[in-house]
Each structure stands twice: as structure tokens, then as C-alpha cells.
N, C-alpha and C positions, 0 to 999 in steps of 0.2 A: 608472700606466696607461702603455704604451707607443701611440702615435700616429702614425704606422702603427710599420715594426719598423725596426730601428736598419739604416740602410743599409747597405751590406757595405763601400761605398769611401768616403763621406765623412758617416760620422754623427755625429751631436752631441746630447750632454746637457744639455738646458737645462730651468731652471724658470723659472716661470710663476704669477704666484698661483691656487692652488686646485689646481694640476695639473702633471706632470712628464710633458715630453716626448721621446719621437725624431723627429728631424727627419731628413730627408734635403735637398740641397740640390738635386740634382736633381726634377723636377719628379713628381707621385704622376699613376701613369696610373688607368686607371677598373679594370684588374684590381687593384691594389693597393686601390683603392678600397672594390669589391665584398668583398674580403675582411675587411674591421671588421667589429666588432659593431655594433652601433645604438648603444651608450654610449660606443665608443671616437668613432662618428662627430662623437656632441655634443662631446664632449673636444678633438678637431680642430677641430670648427666654432667652440668657445667658443677656440681658442687664436688663430686667426685673425682674430673680432669685436673680440677685447682688444685683437691686438697691429699687428692692420693700421688704420691710421685711412683712412677713408672706402671702405673694401669694403664692398659693400653685400649684403643678405640673398643676394640670385640666385647673385653670385659665391660664398660663402657653401657655398650649398647643392652648386653645380658641384663645388667643389674637395673636398667634404667628402662625396660620393657620397651626397647626401640631397637629400630635398624640399625647396621654398623653404619652403610649409606644415610643415616639421618645424623649418627652421630659426627660422621665425617664432616657433613655441611655446616652442621651449629658450630664445629669448630671452626672451619675454615672463615665461614660468615662473622660469628661472632665475636672473632680476632682472638681466639679464647689462648691459643699460645702467647700471644705477646702480651696477653694478663697475669698468663702465668708468668713468666720471666719480669714481669712487675713486682709482681709480688715476692718474688723467690731472690734479684737482687735487691738487697740489704743496702744502705747510705754506706757503711762501713765498711762492704767488699768494693761499689764503686769506687770511694775517694782512697781508699789504698791502690787499686787497680791505677789510677788515676797520678797520685803520688810517686809510685814507681815507674809511673811514662815520666813522669817530671824530673824524674832524679836520673833517671838516663840520659837523658833528656841535657840536661847538665852537665850529667859525667862524660858526652861526647864532645861539647863542646869546649869543657876545660881538658881532653886529652890529645888536642889538635897544637901543635905548635904555637912557641910563643908569639902572641904578637894576631896570630891567626885564630885566635879560640872565638871568636864570631858567627854565632849561628848564620843560616843563608836565610832569605826573604820566609822561604817556604818553610824552614825549620822554628823562625820566629814567629810565622802564623799561627802554627799546631803551639808552641810555646804560649803562644795568646789564648789559643782556644781551651789547652789543657787549664792553665792557671781558671779561667770563666767557668770552666765546668765545674773546679772546685771551689769556688767561691760562690755560685748557685748552690750544688749540693749541701755546702756547710751552712746555709743561709734557709732553705724550704727545705719545704718537707716534702715528701715523695708518696706516693699512693701507698708502698705499705707501712707507712709511718704512719698516715693517717688514718689508714684501716685496724693500725695495732692500738693507735689510741682511742678508736670508734670502738674495736672489740672490748677493751678495758674498761670504757663508760658504760657499756650496755651491761657489761656484767655488774656494774655498780650499781645503775636504773634497775637491774633485776632482783637485785638484793632489797635495795632499800624503796622502792613504788614497785614491787612485783611485774608479773607478766605484760600484762595487758599495758603498763606503761613502756614498757622497755618496747615490745610493738611497735607503738607509736613512735618510739623514738629511733627504733632497727629502720621503719619507713624513710623516715625523713635522711638521716645516715645514709640510707642503700644511695636514696635520689641524688646526695652532694657528692659522694662518691664517684656516680655515674659522669656528673657534671667534668670530669676528670679523664675519663676513659675516650673521651667520644676524638 
């Protein structure tokens, strides 16, 4: 999907999770935004929401040429907040958090009196779940990891194969990533 048309002077091809975007460094004017279809406006709004931290829905609406109510609906129905969170939370951050929880639970068990240094059933269950989560994170790639690898690969394809080939790969990659979001 092209959002908006490629800038004739300074156009770039970028791939963000779930969509491909053409953008122009120059600020888009109202005329450009009026030419976009509703679907294109939604995709552009999604790009802004996922990639510009701290941007408000009102600012997104103004820049995408849509109403605030539409942006609010798109965010809610498209689960953009969940997507943003999954893209922002890196594996390292999550592993660090889990290891800290595991350490705190083990420290708690060790702080008990000698002979009573056992975890209750609930505590043992929590310990088991934490270690399972750690194991899963250390062996599987999350969406953010897959997206990063995809971006790097698309940059490579663009360098060696050109823009048309990278567009084809981007469409396939977007389809691949979408299957993990549902």
C-alpha cells in the first residue's frame, strides 16, 4: 500500500510492521491528504501511531486527514496499543524483568527459617511459570525480533535487487507478520 504517493524529490521506501509505506520528508499538505482513500488514511495513521512516541490521536487525525473519532475507532478495533506494546517490549527487557522476579522469589524462599525454606504450592506454580516464560523467550523470536530481521533483510534486498523486488518481498513479509498478530 502506498501512503501517500512517493515523493518525486525525496521519496523513500520503508517497511514497518504490517504495512509498507512510501513517504516524503516534506510535510504533507491538505490537498495530498484529501486524495488518500480511507484505507490509506488508516494505514498512514497507524504508521504515525506506531512510530512516533507521544503523538496524540488528535495530532494523528490532523496529519492523516481523518476525524479524531475515526482514529480512536481504528486504534481500538485494530488493537494498535497492543501492537505498539509488542513492538516496543524487547526480548532483553522482558527477560531482565523475568529474571528479576525469579531472583526475588528465590531470595524470599532463602530468607525463611532453616527447615522452612520451601515455597508454597502457589509460589512453586509461579516459579514454574516464570522459568517456562524465560525458556520460551530464550528459544523463540517475538514479533519485534521478526520485524527487525525483516527490516534488515528488506534493506538488503533493496540494495541488491532494487525497489521493485523489495516491494514484492515486503508484501510477503507483511503477510507473514500478520499471522502472528491475530
